C-alpha positions as CSV (number, residue, x, y, z in Angstrom):
1,M,21.8,7.2,-4.6
2,D,19.1,9.6,-3.5
3,N,16.1,8.3,-1.6
4,I,13.2,8.3,-4.1
5,L,10.7,8.3,-1.2
6,A,12.0,11.6,0.2
7,P,9.1,14.1,0.7
8,M,9.9,16.3,-2.3
9,A,11.2,13.5,-4.6
10,F,8.0,13.0,-6.5
11,N,5.5,15.7,-7.4
12,T,3.7,14.2,-10.4
13,G,0.0,13.9,-9.3
14,Q,-1.1,10.4,-8.7
15,L,2.4,9.0,-8.9
16,N,3.4,10.6,-5.6
17,P,4.1,8.0,-2.9
18,N,3.2,10.4,-0.2
19,L,-0.1,11.2,-1.8
20,M,-0.9,7.5,-2.3
21,A,-0.1,6.8,1.4
22,S,-2.4,9.6,2.4
23,K,-5.2,8.3,0.1
24,I,-4.8,4.7,1.4
25,A,-5.0,6.0,5.0
26,E,-8.0,8.1,4.3
27,N,-9.8,5.2,2.5
28,M,-9.1,2.9,5.4
29,T,-10.4,5.5,7.9
30,S,-13.5,6.0,5.8
31,L,-14.1,2.2,5.6
32,R,-13.5,1.8,9.3
33,L,-16.1,4.5,10.1
34,W,-18.6,3.2,7.5
35,K,-18.3,-0.3,9.2
36,N,-18.9,1.5,12.5
37,I,-15.6,0.2,14.0
38,T,-13.7,2.3,16.5
39,Q,-9.9,2.7,16.4
40,H,-9.7,0.8,19.7
41,E,-11.8,-2.1,18.3
42,L,-9.9,-2.3,15.0
43,A,-6.6,-2.3,16.9
44,K,-7.7,-5.1,19.2
45,R,-9.2,-7.2,16.4
46,S,-6.2,-6.8,14.0
47,G,-3.4,-7.1,16.6
48,V,-2.0,-3.7,15.5
49,S,-1.3,-1.4,18.4
50,L,-3.6,1.5,18.9
51,G,-0.6,3.8,18.6
52,S,0.3,2.4,15.2
53,L,-3.3,2.7,14.0
54,K,-3.5,6.3,15.1
55,R,-0.1,7.1,13.5
56,F,-1.4,5.6,10.2
57,E,-4.6,7.6,10.3
58,R,-2.8,10.8,11.2
59,N,0.7,10.6,9.6
60,H,0.0,7.9,6.9
61,E,2.9,5.7,8.3
62,I,2.5,2.0,8.9
63,S,4.4,-1.2,8.3
64,L,3.2,-3.4,5.4
65,K,2.5,-6.3,7.9
66,H,0.3,-4.0,10.0
67,L,-1.5,-2.6,6.9
68,L,-2.3,-6.2,5.8
69,Q,-3.5,-7.1,9.3
70,L,-5.9,-4.1,9.1
71,A,-7.0,-5.1,5.7
72,V,-8.0,-8.6,6.9
73,V,-10.3,-7.2,9.6
74,L,-11.8,-4.7,7.1
75,D,-12.3,-7.5,4.6
76,V,-10.2,-5.9,1.8
77,L,-7.1,-8.1,1.8
78,D,-7.9,-9.4,-1.7
79,Q,-7.4,-5.9,-3.1
80,F,-3.6,-6.2,-2.4
81,D,-3.5,-9.2,-4.8
82,V,-2.9,-6.9,-7.8
83,I,0.1,-5.1,-6.4
84,F,3.3,-6.0,-8.2
85,Q,1.6,-8.5,-10.6
86,N,3.6,-9.4,-13.6
87,Q,2.1,-7.5,-16.5
88,Q,1.1,-9.7,-19.4
89,A,2.3,-8.8,-22.9
90,K,-0.4,-7.1,-24.9
91,T,1.3,-7.1,-28.3
92,F,3.5,-9.6,-30.2
93,D,6.5,-7.2,-29.9
94,Q,6.1,-7.1,-26.1
95,L,5.9,-10.9,-26.0
96,V,9.1,-11.3,-28.1
97,S,11.0,-8.7,-26.1
98,T,10.1,-10.1,-22.7
99,K,13.1,-11.7,-21.1
100,S,13.0,-14.2,-18.3
101,R,15.6,-12.8,-15.9
102,K,15.7,-14.3,-12.5
103,R,17.6,-11.6,-10.7
104,A,18.6,-8.0,-11.1
105,R,22.1,-7.0,-12.0
106,N,24.0,-4.5,-9.8
107,V,25.0,-1.4,-11.8
């Protein structure tokens, strides 16, 4: 199975994981600067190493745990609440066709 996150795997505008990572990093940097917080101060307050923070701002690479720690300090953790939410059925047909599977099946 091919890696769907490989650099050239997606090239469909906003659905590109690399573009989204870049946008999230740029938004975080802008918010940090708007709040007048230095990289060193954000790293210290969040518990994320300065190297990890710099790598995120420069290369858009960070662990989910560290990203969430940064979000706590920048007061935007609540924005992660909508990621992977179960979508509610909007029509009767969607409601009827919704199955309550508990696990995925290996193909």
